[in-house]
Structure formats: C-alpha cells, structure tokens
BAGU-289694 format. One line per field, with one value per residue (C-alpha): residue number from 0; residue in three letters; x, y, z. Coordinates in steps of 0.25 Angstrom, whole numbers, plus 2048, in hexadecimal, padded with zeros to 3 digits. Example, Ala and Ser with C-alpha at 12.3 -4.5 7.8 and 13.67 -1.06 7.14 Angstrom:
BEGIN
pos c(0,1)
code c(ALA,SER)
xx c(831,837)
yy c(7EE,7FC)
zz c(81F,81D)
END
This chain:
BEGIN
pos c(0,1,2,3,4,5,6,7,8,9,10,11,12,13,14,15,16,17,18,19,20,21,22,23,24,25,26,27,28,29,30,31,32,33,34,35,36,37,38,39,40,41,42,43,44,45,46,47,48,49,50,51,52,53,54,55,56,57,58,59,60,61,62,63,64,65,66,67,68,69,70,71,72,73,74,75,76,77,78,79,80,81,82,83,84,85,86,87,88,89,90,91,92,93,94,95,96,97,98,99,100,101,102,103,104,105,106,107,108,109,110,111,112,113,114,115,116,117,118,119,120,121,122,123,124,125,126,127,128,129,130,131,132,133,134,135,136,137,138,139,140,141,142,143,144,145,146,147,148,149,150,151,152,153,154,155,156,157,158,159,160,161,162,163,164,165,166,167,168,169,170,171,172,173,174,175,176,177,178,179,180,181,182,183,184,185,186,187,188,189,190,191,192,193,194,195,196,197,198,199,200,201,202,203,204,205,206,207,208,209,210,211,212,213,214,215,216,217,218,219,220,221,222,223,224,225,226,227,228,229,230,231,232,233,234,235,236,237,238,239,240,241,242,243,244,245,246,247,248,249,250,251,252,253,254,255,256,257,258,259,260,261,262,263,264,265,266,267,268,269,270,271,272,273,274,275,276,277,278,279,280,281,282,283,284,285,286,287,288,289,290,291,292,293,294,295,296,297,298,299,300,301,302,303,304,305,306,307,308,309,310,311,312,313,314,315,316,317,318,319,320,321,322,323,324,325,326,327,328,329,330,331,332,333,334,335,336,337,338,339,340,341,342,343,344,345,346,347,348,349,350,351,352,353,354,355,356,357,358,359,360,361,362,363,364,365,366,367,368,369,370,371,372,373,374,375,376,377,378,379,380,381,382,383,384,385,386,387,388,389,390,391,392,393,394,395,396,397,398,399,400,401,402,403)
code c(MET,GLU,LYS,ILE,LYS,ALA,VAL,LEU,LYS,LYS,SER,VAL,LYS,VAL,LEU,LYS,ILE,LEU,PHE,ALA,ASN,TRP,GLU,CYS,LYS,LEU,LEU,ALA,LEU,ALA,PHE,PHE,GLY,ILE,ILE,PHE,PHE,TYR,GLY,TRP,GLN,GLU,ARG,MET,ILE,LEU,LYS,ASP,PHE,VAL,ASP,ILE,LEU,ALA,SER,GLY,ASP,SER,ALA,ALA,ILE,GLN,GLU,SER,LEU,SER,GLY,LEU,GLU,LYS,THR,TYR,GLN,GLU,ASN,THR,TYR,GLY,LYS,ASN,GLN,LEU,VAL,ASN,LEU,ASP,GLY,ALA,LEU,TYR,ASN,ILE,ALA,GLY,ARG,THR,ARG,MET,ASN,ASP,VAL,ILE,LYS,LEU,ASN,ASN,GLY,HIS,LEU,THR,SER,VAL,ARG,GLU,GLN,SER,LEU,GLU,ALA,PRO,GLN,ASN,ALA,ASP,THR,ILE,VAL,TYR,THR,HIS,GLN,TYR,LEU,GLY,ILE,ARG,GLU,ILE,PRO,PHE,LEU,PHE,VAL,LEU,ALA,PRO,TYR,ASN,ILE,CYS,ALA,LEU,ASP,LYS,GLN,LEU,PRO,LEU,LYS,VAL,SER,ASP,TYR,THR,ASN,GLU,ASP,ALA,ASP,VAL,PHE,MET,ASN,VAL,LEU,TYR,GLU,ASN,ASN,VAL,PRO,VAL,LEU,ASP,LEU,ARG,LYS,THR,LEU,HIS,GLN,GLU,GLY,LEU,ASP,HIS,TYR,ASP,MET,PHE,PHE,LYS,THR,ASP,HIS,HIS,TRP,THR,ILE,GLU,GLY,SER,PHE,TRP,ALA,PHE,GLN,LYS,LEU,THR,ASP,TYR,MET,GLU,LYS,ASN,TRP,ASP,PHE,PRO,ILE,ASP,PRO,VAL,CYS,THR,ASP,PRO,ALA,ASN,TYR,GLN,THR,ASP,VAL,TYR,LYS,GLU,TRP,SER,LEU,GLY,SER,LYS,GLY,LYS,ARG,THR,GLY,ARG,TYR,PHE,THR,GLY,ILE,ASP,ASP,PHE,SER,LEU,ILE,TYR,PRO,LYS,PHE,ASP,THR,GLN,MET,SER,LEU,SER,ILE,PRO,ALA,GLU,GLY,ILE,GLU,ARG,SER,GLY,SER,PHE,TYR,ASP,ALA,ILE,PHE,ALA,MET,ASP,ARG,ILE,GLN,GLN,THR,ASP,TYR,PHE,ALA,MET,ILE,PRO,TYR,ASP,ALA,TYR,ILE,GLY,GLY,ILE,TYR,PRO,LEU,VAL,ILE,HIS,GLU,ASN,PRO,GLY,ALA,LYS,THR,ASP,LYS,LYS,ILE,LEU,LEU,ILE,LYS,ASP,SER,TYR,ALA,SER,PRO,VAL,GLU,ALA,PHE,LEU,SER,THR,CYS,PHE,THR,GLN,VAL,HIS,CYS,ILE,ASP,MET,ARG,GLN,TYR,GLU,GLY,LYS,VAL,GLY,ASP,TYR,ILE,GLU,GLU,PHE,GLN,PRO,ASP,GLY,VAL,ILE,CYS,PHE,TYR,ASN,THR,GLN,MET,VAL,ILE,ASN,ALA,GLU,MET,PHE,TRP,PHE,GLY,PHE)
xx c(5BA,5B9,5C8,5CB,5C2,5CA,5D7,5D2,5CD,5DA,5E1,5DA,5E1,5EE,5EC,5F1,5FE,600,5FD,609,611,60F,616,60D,601,606,607,5F9,5F4,5FB,5F6,5E8,5E9,5EE,5E2,5D8,5DE,5E4,5DF,5D4,5DE,5E9,5E0,5E7,5F5,5F0,5EA,5F7,5FE,5F4,5F6,605,603,5FA,606,60E,61B,623,62C,620,618,624,626,617,616,622,61A,60D,614,61A,60D,605,610,610,602,5F8,5F0,5F5,602,609,600,603,612,60F,607,612,61D,616,614,622,627,61E,623,631,634,641,63F,634,633,642,644,64C,649,656,657,656,649,650,64B,655,658,664,66C,677,685,688,694,692,698,6A7,6A3,69B,6A6,6AF,6A6,6A8,6B7,6B7,6AE,6B9,6C4,6BC,6B9,6C7,6CD,6C4,6C7,6B9,6B8,6AF,6A9,6A1,697,691,684,680,675,66A,671,67C,689,68D,67F,676,66A,666,65C,661,664,664,671,675,682,67F,68A,694,692,695,6A2,6A7,6A3,6AA,6B7,6B9,6B8,6C1,6CB,6CB,6CC,6BE,6BA,6AE,6A5,69F,693,691,69E,69D,68F,695,6A2,699,691,684,679,678,669,666,66A,65F,650,64A,641,64A,658,65C,662,65B,65D,665,66E,66F,673,67E,683,683,68B,695,696,699,6A3,6AA,6AA,6AF,6BA,6BF,6BA,6BD,6AE,6AA,69D,694,691,684,67F,684,680,673,66F,66D,662,653,64E,63F,63C,630,62C,628,628,631,62E,63B,63E,63F,633,62A,62C,629,61F,61F,61D,629,633,62C,62D,639,63A,63F,647,648,655,658,660,65B,665,662,664,661,663,65D,65B,65A,656,658,652,645,644,644,649,648,64E,64E,652,658,64A,644,64E,651,644,63A,630,625,62E,62B,61D,614,60C,60E,61A,61B,61B,624,633,638,647,645,641,650,652,645,64A,654,658,664,669,666,66D,66E,672,675,67C,67D,684,691,699,69A,69C,695,693,68F,688,685,67B,670,664,66B,672,665,664,673,673,669,671,67E,676,677,686,68A,686,683,680,67D,678,677,670,675,668,661,66D,66F,67C,68A,690,69D,696,68F,69C,6A3,697,694,6A3,69F,6A9,6A6,69F,699,693,689,683,67C,682,678,67C,68A,685,67C,683,679,67E,68D,68A,691,695,6A3)
yy c(9C3,9C3,9C1,9CD,9D5,9D1,9D4,9E2,9E5,9E1,9EA,9F6,9F4,9F2,A00,A07,A00,A01,A10,A14,A19,A1B,A0F,A06,A0E,A09,9FB,9FB,A00,9F5,9EB,9EF,9F0,9E1,9DD,9E3,9DF,9D1,9CF,9C4,9BB,9BB,9C0,9B7,9BC,9CA,9C7,9C2,9CE,9D7,9CF,9D2,9E1,9E1,9DC,9E8,9DF,9E7,9DB,9D2,9DC,9DE,9CF,9CD,9D8,9D1,9C4,9CA,9D0,9C3,9BB,9C5,9C6,9B7,9B3,9BE,9C1,9CE,9CD,9D6,9E1,9DF,9E0,9ED,9F2,9EE,9F4,A01,A02,9FE,A09,A14,A10,A11,A03,9FD,9EE,9E6,9D7,9D5,9E0,9ED,9FA,A02,A11,A13,A0A,9FE,9F1,9E6,9DB,9DB,9D0,9CD,9CA,9BC,9B3,9AC,9B6,9B1,9A3,9A6,9AF,9A3,99C,9A8,9A7,999,99B,9A5,99C,990,999,99E,990,98F,99D,9A2,9B0,9B3,9BF,9C1,9CC,9D2,9DA,9E4,9E2,9EC,9F1,9FA,9F7,A06,A0B,A01,A0A,A01,A05,A07,9FB,9F2,9EC,9E3,9DC,9D7,9E0,9DD,9CE,9D1,9D8,9CC,9C3,9CC,9CE,9BF,9C0,9CC,9C4,9B8,9C1,9BD,9C7,9CE,9DA,9E0,9E8,9EF,9F6,9F9,9FF,A09,A0B,A10,A1A,A13,A13,A05,A05,A0A,9FC,9F5,9F4,9FA,9EE,9E2,9DD,9DC,9E8,9EE,9EA,9F7,9F2,9E4,9EB,9F3,9E6,9DF,9EB,9EA,9DB,9DB,9E6,9DD,9D1,9DA,9E0,9D4,9C8,9CE,9CA,9D3,9D9,9DF,9ED,9ED,9E3,9EC,9FA,9FE,A07,9F9,9F5,9F8,9FB,9F9,9FF,9F9,A04,A00,9F2,9EA,9E6,9DE,9D3,9DD,9E5,9D8,9D7,9E5,9EA,9F4,A00,9FD,A03,A04,9FC,9FB,9FE,9F3,9F3,9E9,9EB,9E3,9E5,9EE,9E6,9D9,9CD,9BE,9B5,9AA,9A7,999,995,986,983,98A,986,994,999,9A7,9AC,9B8,9C6,9CA,9CF,9C1,9B8,9C0,9C5,9BE,9C8,9C2,9C6,9D5,9D5,9D1,9DC,9D7,9DE,9D2,9C8,9CE,9CD,9D7,9D4,9C5,9CA,9C8,9B9,9B5,9B2,9A9,99D,993,995,99F,99E,9AA,9A8,9B3,9AE,9BC,9C2,9C8,9C3,9B4,9B0,9A7,9AD,9A5,9AE,9A9,9B3,9B7,9BF,9CD,9C7,9C4,9D1,9D1,9C3,9C7,9D3,9CA,9C1,9CC,9CC,9BD,9B1,9A9,9AD,9A2,9A6,99D,9A1,999,99A,991,98A,97C,978,97B,988,981,976,981,988,97C,979,987,98C,99B,9A6,9AE,9AB,9B6,9B5,9C0,9C2,9CD,9D1,9CA,9BC,9BC,9B5,9AB,99E,998,9A1,99C,98D,98C,97D,97D)
zz c(4EE,4FD,4FD,4F4,4FD,50A,503,4FF,50D,513,509,50E,51B,514,50D,519,518,509,508,512,506,4F7,4F3,4FB,4F5,4E7,4ED,4F2,4E5,4DD,4E8,4E6,4D7,4D8,4E0,4D7,4CA,4CE,4DC,4D9,4D2,4DD,4E9,4F4,4F0,4F2,4FF,504,4FF,507,514,512,510,51C,524,522,520,515,512,510,508,4FE,4FD,4FB,4F0,4E9,4EA,4E5,4D9,4D5,4D7,4CE,4C4,4C2,4C4,4C3,4B7,4B1,4B8,4AE,4B1,4C0,4BD,4B6,4C1,4CB,4C3,4C1,4D0,4D3,4CA,4D0,4DE,4D9,4DC,4D5,4D7,4D2,4D0,4D1,4C7,4CA,4C4,4C2,4C5,4B6,4B4,4AE,4B4,4B8,4C2,4CC,4D3,4DD,4DA,4D5,4D6,4C8,4BF,4C0,4BD,4B1,4AC,4AC,4A2,499,49B,497,48B,486,488,481,475,475,473,467,462,463,467,474,47A,487,486,493,490,49B,4A5,4A7,4B3,4AF,4B7,4B8,4BB,4C1,4C4,4CF,4DA,4E8,4F0,4E3,4DE,4D2,4CF,4C1,4BB,4C6,4C3,4B5,4B8,4C0,4B4,4AA,4B2,4B1,4A2,4A2,4AA,4A1,494,48F,484,489,485,491,48B,499,497,488,48B,495,48C,481,48A,489,493,499,49C,48E,489,492,492,49F,4A1,49D,4A1,492,48A,47F,471,46E,479,473,465,46C,472,465,45F,46A,468,459,45B,465,45B,44F,457,45F,457,449,445,43A,43E,433,438,431,43D,448,443,44B,43F,437,441,443,451,454,461,469,473,481,47C,486,495,498,4A2,4AE,4A9,4A9,4B8,4BB,4B0,4A6,4B0,4B9,4AF,4A2,495,48B,47D,474,467,45C,455,448,43B,42F,427,420,428,426,432,43B,449,44F,45D,45D,46B,467,458,454,447,441,435,42B,42F,43D,440,43C,442,44F,454,45C,45B,463,46F,46C,466,472,479,487,48E,498,48D,482,482,477,47A,476,468,466,464,46C,47A,481,479,47B,46D,462,454,44B,43C,433,426,420,42B,427,433,431,440,44A,457,464,46E,47C,481,48A,486,486,479,472,46A,469,462,459,454,453,449,43F,43F,43F,437,444,452,45C,46A,477,483,48F,496,48C,485,48A,482,484,47E,47B,473,46B,468,463,45A,455,454,456,451,45E,46B,474,482,483,491,499,4A6,4AF,4A9,4AE,4BB,4B4,4B4,4AA,49F,4A0,49F,492,493,48D)
END
C-alpha cells in the first residue's frame, strides 16, 4: 500500500507536465484510471511508467506507453475493458494509429507494410501451375480479391504509406505477361462502379459476406463463359437467398486490437439458400463431419453465438476457421463438376456458395496443408482449378509452396 501512495504522490508532481495540453490531459485521465482500476495488480509497472513521465523524454514516454498498453492487454485482469478504454481515448484524441492498427480517413481499420521483393517469385509458381494444368487439359484461373485499402482511393492518414496494391500489381503483371487466366476483382469492382469500402468490414481485414457473394457471382460468371460450365441460375440469384443481419455484432481482427470505441462495431450477415439443399462438409484433419441443408453443413454457429466481442469470430461461422483441407459434396447439384480451390480465408464464404453449384468442391489452404498440391490434383482429377487469394497474400511465400 505504501508503494501505491508513493506512486500517487509522485504523480501529483507529474500533473504539471501532463496538463500542458488537452491531449496530455486525456493521457493523465487514462493513466490515473488505470491506477485505480488495475494499479494494485501491476503497481511496479505503473511506478516505472511514472518515473519515465517525470523525465520529460517524449520518445521514452511514447515507447513506455506502448509497452504499458501491451503489458496490460496481455496480462491484466479486465484487459479487454482496458483496450476499450484506450480505444475510446485514442478516438477522442483523433489518433489514427493504435497497436499497429491504422485508422483510415473513412474510419476503416487496416494494417500497412513496406514494399516487398517476393511478388515476382511467387507469381512464377502460378505461371508454372497454369502450365502444369494445361498439359493435363484442366482449366485454371487465378482470382485476386481486393484488400481493404483501395488502390484508387487509399484513404491513408498523412505520413502513412502502404504498398499492398503495388506489390499485387507487380505480381499480376507477371501473370499477364505469361498469359495466365486471371480475374482481378479489384478492377471488376471499379468497372461496375461499386464502392470499394462498402465491400469491407470497418473493424476487420476481411470483406463482408455481401462482398463474398458478389465475388461468387463474378467467379461463376467466368466459369460459365470461359469454361462452358453450366451454372444453375437458381444458385447465383441473390433473390433465392435469406439474409439474417446481426446488428452491431462483429468486432473484427483489427477491432480486437483497438476496442469497440475506436471506430465502432460492425453488423454481420449470414447469407444462405432459401431453396432446398442436401450436402455435406468434411474436415479430415479435425474429424469434423456435418451434413444436411446448407445451413446445417456450412455454418459453425458457435462462432457467432457468443456474447463476448473479443472472443467471438462471426466471419468463421462460414466453414469454421482455417483448415488444411475442406471437402464439400453436393450430389444433387445440377453441375456435375469437381472443383479444386486453393484459397485463403477471403474465399471461405465463396467456397460455401460454390458448394451449392457443383457436386464436389475441395478446398486447400496452404497455411495448414502439408501435402503436395500436384499429388492432390493427380488423385482428385478436378474439372477445374482455382487459386483464390486476397491482395495481401501475393508476397507470402508460404501460400505458394505447391510442391509440383
């Protein structure tokens, strides 16, 4: 108790420094709130922070503040409430960066990165994949899903840069030069006059389920026109789907780092067929088997039914999460084709919608899959192969270890 008194006594002296401007007043308020609500548990950490504040070294204060936030978020009882408090204060203060998360000018949360040299090498893998499948007369398509920073309207705060789309352009140019069939959904989105940011959650890096359904429509349009696959129009008409909207229900991956008050909470939609479906989903690595209607087979409803924003991941209601291999079977589908989808999480709702169209859709995520894609193709003998990655993935070498 004596240590706490000493800390508080010293803090009174620090007030003269802290109240130099209104932003520091907010910092002081947050600091003393932390002392009273969380101080006893982590009192020595707080004492060190007060010592640094008293020094007046702005760089050291900023570094200490970041360390204090990280320590409390990881170790303190009630850490999620602290993240919410931090986020509210950062929002009031007009801050645009918190815990390595950037708030765009329109309120969307994202992360940024420097330019990479990995894109051309990873593109070469896709070029080879196309050639490998061409010898076997299996059609191939590379689909590039947009990132939540628009290439034409980045909305970045001053002095913040990001090269995600530039890396993707380098990657795609290699594919164009080698005549690889591609579907760049960034371009399609703008050609149709759609608002890029309407396709994305504000607190998450993923696009909305409505955005995923739009991508599903573009993909099936391509397959029908270029692969001569007869797509049942019932499966692609949004009028044939039910949409359940969960209002202010989702705090995404970026929102979990900044709290519910930094930019708000997202609505979340579950979209599923009104028409009759009988299908199955299998996840061999987890021993998971679900069957019945689309709703029964596809949805992992425990991901959406919790009441804790920080624990709940509504986006994972589609399929359930990241798995090495997911197998969809729909014997009643009108298009008797087998599709192999090499994917990341952006494609999870898309694969679910594809399962309404085809008798088999097998999905591989290279972040978890330990086999060779070439071996799987030889065994599965798909009628078409799609690689569906979001723009961020083009520099991730792990996603291109196909093992041909």
